[in-house]
C-alpha positions as CSV (number, residue, x, y, z in Angstrom):
1,M,-7.6,-8.7,-9.4
2,I,-4.9,-6.1,-9.1
3,S,-3.4,-5.3,-5.6
4,H,-1.7,-2.0,-5.1
5,V,0.8,-2.8,-2.4
6,V,2.3,0.0,-0.3
7,L,5.1,-0.6,2.3
8,L,6.0,2.4,4.4
9,K,8.0,3.5,7.4
10,P,6.7,6.8,8.9
11,R,9.2,9.5,9.9
12,T,10.0,9.3,13.5
13,D,9.4,13.0,14.1
14,L,5.8,13.0,12.9
15,T,3.4,15.2,14.9
16,D,-0.1,13.9,15.8
17,A,-1.5,16.5,13.4
18,E,0.6,15.2,10.5
19,R,-0.5,11.6,11.3
20,R,-4.1,12.6,11.4
21,V,-3.9,14.5,8.0
22,F,-2.3,11.4,6.4
23,I,-4.9,9.0,7.9
24,D,-7.8,11.4,6.8
25,A,-6.3,11.5,3.2
26,F,-6.1,7.7,3.1
27,E,-9.6,7.2,4.4
28,Q,-11.0,9.8,1.9
29,A,-9.2,8.1,-1.1
30,V,-10.4,4.6,-0.4
31,R,-14.0,5.7,0.4
32,R,-14.5,8.2,-2.4
33,I,-12.8,6.3,-5.3
34,P,-15.4,3.9,-6.7
35,T,-13.0,1.4,-8.2
36,V,-11.5,0.4,-4.8
37,R,-12.8,-3.2,-4.1
38,G,-11.0,-3.8,-0.8
39,V,-8.5,-2.5,1.6
40,R,-6.2,-4.5,3.9
41,L,-3.7,-2.9,6.3
42,G,-1.0,-4.5,8.3
43,R,1.6,-3.6,11.0
44,R,4.9,-5.4,10.9
45,V,5.5,-8.0,13.6
46,R,8.8,-9.6,14.5
47,I,8.7,-13.2,15.6
48,G,12.4,-14.0,15.9
49,A,12.6,-15.7,12.5
50,R,16.1,-15.9,10.9
51,Y,15.0,-13.9,7.8
52,E,14.3,-10.9,10.0
53,Q,18.0,-10.5,10.6
54,T,18.8,-10.0,6.9
55,T,15.6,-8.1,5.8
56,P,16.1,-4.4,5.4
57,D,14.3,-2.3,8.1
58,A,12.4,-0.4,5.4
59,A,8.8,-0.8,6.4
60,D,6.6,-0.8,9.5
61,F,3.2,-0.8,7.7
62,L,1.6,-2.4,4.7
63,G,-1.4,-1.2,2.8
64,M,-3.0,-3.4,0.1
65,I,-5.7,-1.8,-2.0
66,D,-7.6,-4.1,-4.4
67,F,-9.1,-3.4,-7.8
68,D,-10.9,-5.5,-10.4
69,D,-8.4,-4.7,-13.0
70,A,-5.6,-2.3,-14.2
71,D,-8.2,0.2,-15.4
72,G,-9.6,0.4,-11.9
73,L,-6.2,1.0,-10.5
74,Q,-5.5,3.7,-13.1
75,T,-8.8,5.4,-12.2
76,Y,-7.7,5.4,-8.6
77,L,-4.2,6.8,-9.4
78,R,-5.7,9.7,-11.4
79,H,-8.4,10.6,-8.9
80,P,-8.0,13.9,-7.0
81,A,-8.3,12.1,-3.7
82,H,-5.4,9.9,-4.6
83,V,-3.3,12.9,-5.7
84,E,-3.9,14.4,-2.3
85,L,-3.0,11.1,-0.6
86,G,0.2,10.9,-2.7
87,A,1.2,14.4,-1.5
88,R,0.7,13.4,2.1
89,F,2.5,10.1,1.6
90,G,5.6,12.0,0.5
91,Q,5.4,14.2,3.6
92,V,5.1,11.4,6.2
93,V,7.4,8.6,5.1
94,S,11.1,8.1,5.8
95,S,10.9,5.0,3.5
96,G,8.3,3.9,1.1
97,M,7.8,1.3,-1.6
98,V,4.9,0.8,-3.9
99,Y,4.2,-2.2,-6.2
100,D,1.2,-3.5,-8.2
101,F,0.5,-7.2,-8.4
102,E,-1.8,-9.4,-10.4
103,I,-3.4,-11.7,-7.8
104,G,-4.5,-15.3,-8.4
105,G,-4.7,-18.6,-6.6
106,I,-2.2,-21.4,-6.4
107,E,-3.1,-22.4,-9.9
108,S,-1.6,-19.1,-11.1
109,L,2.0,-20.1,-10.1
110,T,2.5,-22.4,-13.0
111,R,1.2,-19.8,-15.5
112,W,3.4,-17.1,-14.1
113,L,6.6,-19.2,-13.6
114,V,6.6,-21.7,-16.5
115,P,7.2,-20.2,-20.0
């Protein structure tokens, strides 16, 4: 499985209309693109842990979109609904980071970290 991980901090001056357009674009992309296998969203919480003091304040939200494989992710990235989402993303974020990860269980750790 491949997870497309998006961390974002929205602009503080977003209007309700801008928020709605972005949300609509996201919903359209994940519903219309057939290679999407799952979507998980998160909102950052702060619990008073020490690492929070040294972590950059670069993201308030997390989106994880899952695909069977890299081909499924590529299909998603090239789809017109994603192109629209990407345009909206650029308009609403003050900070954004996007990463793609191969996902596995605990047994994967040895394979990934031991040469």
